[in-house]
C-alpha atoms as one frame of an Amber mdcrd trajectory, in Angstrom:
protein
 -27.293 -96.403 -24.058 -30.707 -95.784 -26.208 -33.861 -94.621 -24.773 -37.403
 -93.688 -25.410 -37.108 -90.022 -23.446 -35.932 -86.640 -25.518 -32.210 -85.809
 -24.539 -31.660 -82.448 -22.975 -28.749 -80.275 -23.603 -27.296 -79.405 -19.942
 -27.065 -75.586 -20.667 -24.323 -73.023 -19.721 -25.950 -71.050 -17.166 -23.227
 -70.239 -14.976 -21.187 -67.923 -16.900 -18.605 -69.902 -18.017 -17.579 -70.373
 -21.855 -17.954 -73.050 -23.797 -14.648 -74.559 -22.774 -14.986 -74.212 -19.138
 -18.646 -75.672 -19.182 -17.159 -78.842 -20.892 -14.681 -79.275 -17.761 -17.540
 -79.095 -15.880 -19.410 -81.396 -17.591 -16.392 -83.786 -17.311 -16.319 -83.339
 -13.586 -20.262 -84.071 -13.223 -19.315 -87.461 -15.666 -16.776 -88.776 -13.381
 -19.235 -88.433 -10.515 -22.076 -89.972 -12.046 -20.382 -92.632 -13.428 -18.663
 -93.650 -10.383 -19.447 -97.615  -9.810 -19.073 -99.619  -6.516 -18.810-103.315
  -6.221 -21.795-105.011  -4.603 -21.184-108.633  -3.365 -24.048-111.123  -4.596
 -24.481-114.346  -3.020 -23.130-116.114  -0.115 -19.993-117.670   1.130 -17.476
-119.196  -1.416 -19.961-118.604  -4.410 -20.402-114.949  -3.629 -19.458-112.907
  -6.541 -18.877-109.190  -6.681 -20.334-107.158  -9.434 -19.788-103.314 -10.747
 -23.085-101.215 -10.120 -23.665 -97.367 -10.347 -23.258 -95.687  -7.161 -26.154
 -93.892  -8.242 -28.816 -96.290  -9.798 -31.975 -94.938 -10.550 -33.744 -94.784
 -13.875 -34.105 -90.906 -13.473 -29.850 -91.063 -13.174 -29.801 -93.211 -16.543
 -31.224 -90.203 -17.840 -28.955 -87.564 -16.251 -26.004 -90.285 -17.454 -27.562
 -89.901 -21.028 -28.106 -86.126 -20.730 -24.051 -85.361 -19.687 -23.146 -87.802
 -22.451 -25.083 -85.986 -25.162 -23.720 -82.570 -23.583 -20.588 -83.275 -23.928
 -20.633 -84.137 -27.065 -22.305 -81.114 -28.394 -19.823 -79.031 -26.054 -16.876
 -80.713 -27.549 -17.831 -79.496 -31.153 -18.784 -76.204 -29.964 -15.281 -75.570
 -28.021 -13.245 -77.283 -30.842 -14.956 -74.766 -33.093 -14.426 -71.737 -31.083
 -11.379 -69.633 -30.588 -10.505 -70.593 -27.339  -7.659 -73.263 -27.122  -6.778
 -73.048 -23.490  -8.524 -76.496 -22.727  -6.807 -78.112 -19.684
């Protein structure tokens, strides 16, 4: 998933602490990585392939930013005193 754009950290601007923001990022990841089966071809030779539900170049950048933010916030949350993760 390497691209040429600079990855941006999805900031915590909702008043959550780092661990709560990480849970929100996990929810966002589940939404943005949802896949659908799309039928390719006709008749008996038709095949199904999985494609992202939201499949734009801009959505690919969002997915990369989500994964980058999760990696950063996992480090922040694991180093903080708050260990009440669900």
